[in-house]
C-alpha positions as CSV (number, residue, x, y, z in Angstrom):
1,M,12.9,-39.0,-39.3
2,I,9.4,-40.3,-39.6
3,F,8.7,-39.7,-35.7
4,K,10.1,-36.0,-36.4
5,F,13.3,-36.6,-34.1
6,Y,15.3,-35.5,-36.8
7,S,14.8,-33.1,-39.9
8,P,16.0,-34.4,-43.3
9,Q,18.9,-32.6,-44.5
10,E,17.6,-33.0,-48.0
11,G,14.3,-34.2,-49.6
12,R,10.9,-34.6,-47.7
13,I,8.9,-37.3,-46.2
14,L,5.3,-37.1,-47.4
15,I,2.2,-38.6,-45.7
16,D,-1.0,-38.3,-48.0
17,D,1.1,-35.8,-50.3
18,K,1.8,-33.4,-47.2
19,D,5.2,-32.9,-45.8
20,I,5.3,-34.2,-42.1
21,A,6.8,-31.0,-41.2
22,N,3.4,-29.7,-41.4
23,Y,1.9,-32.3,-39.3
24,N,1.1,-31.6,-35.8
25,T,3.3,-34.1,-33.8
26,K,0.5,-35.3,-31.5
27,S,-1.7,-36.1,-34.7
28,L,1.3,-37.9,-36.3
29,Y,1.9,-40.3,-33.3
30,A,-1.7,-40.8,-33.1
31,N,-1.7,-42.6,-36.4
32,L,1.8,-44.1,-36.1
33,T,3.1,-47.4,-34.4
34,Y,6.6,-48.7,-34.1
35,V,7.2,-52.2,-33.4
36,P,11.0,-52.6,-32.4
37,Q,13.1,-55.9,-32.5
38,E,13.4,-55.5,-28.7
39,T,10.0,-55.1,-27.1
40,I,9.7,-52.7,-24.0
41,L,7.5,-54.2,-21.4
42,L,6.4,-53.0,-18.0
43,H,6.8,-54.9,-15.0
44,S,3.1,-55.6,-14.8
45,T,0.8,-58.1,-16.1
46,I,0.5,-59.5,-19.9
47,Y,-3.1,-57.6,-20.0
48,D,-1.6,-54.4,-19.1
49,N,1.2,-54.7,-21.3
50,I,-0.9,-55.4,-24.2
51,K,-3.4,-52.6,-23.2
52,I,-0.9,-49.9,-23.0
53,A,-1.4,-49.6,-26.7
54,K,-5.0,-48.6,-26.2
55,P,-5.8,-47.4,-22.6
56,D,-9.6,-47.5,-23.2
57,A,-9.6,-51.0,-24.6
58,T,-12.4,-53.2,-23.7
59,D,-11.2,-56.9,-22.6
60,E,-12.7,-58.3,-25.8
61,E,-10.6,-56.0,-27.8
62,I,-7.5,-57.1,-25.9
63,Y,-8.2,-61.0,-26.4
64,N,-9.0,-60.2,-30.0
65,A,-5.5,-58.6,-30.4
66,A,-3.7,-61.3,-28.5
67,K,-5.4,-64.0,-30.9
68,K,-4.1,-61.9,-34.0
69,A,-1.0,-61.9,-32.7
70,E,-0.9,-65.8,-32.0
71,L,-0.6,-65.3,-28.3
72,H,-3.8,-66.0,-26.9
73,D,-3.4,-69.7,-26.6
74,F,-0.2,-69.3,-24.6
75,I,-1.7,-66.8,-22.3
76,E,-4.6,-69.3,-21.6
77,S,-2.0,-71.9,-20.8
78,L,-0.7,-69.9,-18.1
79,E,-1.9,-70.3,-14.5
80,E,-2.7,-66.7,-14.1
81,K,-3.6,-66.2,-17.7
82,Y,-3.8,-62.5,-18.6
83,N,-3.0,-61.6,-15.0
84,T,0.6,-63.1,-15.3
85,I,3.4,-60.7,-14.3
86,V,5.9,-60.7,-17.0
87,G,8.8,-59.5,-14.7
88,E,11.3,-56.7,-15.2
89,R,11.4,-56.0,-19.0
90,G,9.7,-59.3,-19.5
91,I,12.4,-61.5,-18.2
92,K,9.9,-64.2,-17.4
93,L,8.9,-64.7,-21.2
94,S,11.0,-65.7,-24.1
95,G,12.1,-63.4,-26.9
96,G,9.3,-64.6,-29.2
97,Q,6.6,-64.2,-26.6
98,R,7.8,-60.7,-26.0
99,Q,7.6,-59.9,-29.5
100,R,4.1,-61.2,-29.8
101,I,3.0,-58.7,-27.2
102,A,4.4,-56.0,-29.4
103,L,2.4,-57.3,-32.2
104,A,-0.7,-57.5,-30.1
105,R,-0.4,-53.9,-29.4
106,I,-0.3,-53.1,-33.1
107,F,-3.5,-55.1,-33.6
108,L,-5.1,-53.3,-30.6
109,R,-4.0,-49.8,-31.7
110,D,-4.9,-50.2,-35.5
111,S,-2.8,-47.3,-36.7
112,K,-2.6,-46.0,-40.1
113,I,1.1,-46.3,-40.4
114,V,3.0,-49.3,-38.9
115,I,6.8,-49.6,-38.8
116,F,8.1,-53.3,-38.1
117,D,12.0,-53.2,-37.2
118,E,12.9,-57.0,-37.3
119,A,9.6,-57.3,-35.2
120,T,9.3,-61.0,-36.0
121,S,13.1,-62.1,-35.8
122,S,12.7,-64.0,-32.5
123,L,9.6,-66.0,-33.8
124,D,9.7,-69.5,-35.3
125,N,8.9,-69.6,-38.9
126,N,5.4,-71.3,-38.5
127,T,4.3,-68.6,-36.0
128,E,5.8,-65.8,-38.1
129,F,3.8,-67.1,-41.2
130,K,0.5,-67.1,-39.1
131,I,1.3,-63.5,-38.0
132,Q,2.0,-62.4,-41.4
133,R,-1.1,-63.8,-42.7
134,N,-3.0,-61.9,-39.9
135,I,-1.3,-58.6,-40.6
136,H,-2.3,-59.1,-44.2
137,K,-5.8,-60.0,-43.3
138,Y,-6.3,-57.3,-41.0
139,F,-4.4,-54.4,-42.2
140,N,-5.8,-53.6,-45.4
141,E,-5.6,-49.8,-45.4
142,Q,-2.4,-49.2,-43.5
143,T,1.1,-48.2,-44.9
144,I,3.5,-50.8,-43.5
145,I,7.1,-50.1,-43.6
146,C,9.1,-53.4,-42.5
147,I,12.9,-53.6,-41.9
148,A,14.0,-57.2,-42.2
149,H,17.1,-59.4,-42.8
150,R,15.0,-62.5,-43.6
151,L,13.6,-62.1,-47.2
152,S,10.8,-64.3,-46.3
153,T,9.3,-61.8,-44.1
154,L,9.0,-59.6,-46.9
155,K,7.5,-61.9,-49.6
156,D,3.9,-60.5,-49.6
157,M,5.0,-56.8,-49.6
158,D,4.3,-54.4,-52.5
159,K,7.9,-53.0,-52.9
160,I,11.3,-54.0,-51.4
161,L,14.4,-51.6,-51.2
162,V,17.7,-53.0,-50.4
163,I,19.9,-50.9,-48.5
164,E,23.7,-51.4,-48.3
165,K,26.0,-49.2,-46.3
166,G,23.3,-46.8,-46.0
167,K,22.5,-46.4,-49.6
168,I,19.7,-47.9,-51.7
169,V,21.3,-50.4,-54.1
170,D,18.3,-52.0,-55.7
171,S,14.4,-52.0,-55.6
172,G,11.7,-54.0,-56.9
173,T,8.9,-56.5,-56.4
174,P,9.2,-59.2,-53.9
175,E,9.6,-61.7,-56.6
176,D,12.4,-60.0,-58.3
177,I,14.4,-59.0,-55.1
178,I,14.0,-62.4,-53.5
179,A,15.3,-64.3,-56.6
180,K,18.2,-61.8,-56.6
181,Y,19.3,-61.8,-53.1
182,D,17.9,-64.8,-51.3
183,N,21.5,-66.2,-50.4
184,K,23.0,-62.9,-49.8
185,E,23.3,-60.9,-46.5
186,F,21.8,-57.5,-46.7
187,M,19.5,-55.3,-44.6
188,V,16.2,-55.2,-46.6
189,E,13.8,-52.4,-46.0
190,D,10.3,-53.0,-47.3
191,V,7.6,-50.3,-48.0
192,K,3.9,-51.3,-48.6
193,I,2.2,-48.5,-50.3
């Protein structure tokens, strides 16, 4: 619904106190980035797969985005570096490496609203921690909506909504929600306001 593929049957979605129905779709998309669990990659180079987020980006911007996504050192270890072909749908990369390319895109694009849908689920805990640190360091003015099952992913957010069978069953601060649900299986959706 945030992408205006569907209209709400009841209620409204507001951005800056303005109903998204009143936003021009092109303007909305220019300020919105979605990071899915399954990253979509082109059969092209790592460089091109990052640059797709901002076609006029400079080399330096692309390298900085890769560094923020904890991807630069891995890329530099490859024989072809940023010119490495990732293969069809990124077949030559691990799930975590594909996710880090998607994360590099968000750092490069620098949107006002970022939606993470299990965007760090394929990362090891250490890499996830570093990326979360970078997200909080570089995204001070953005609204972040984060969908995650792993509660540790949400520990630095402002508010957590617990959703069960499509209904909000609880909400609160990370401290309250993590203490309550840490050992339970729930879909957890977080909103940073």
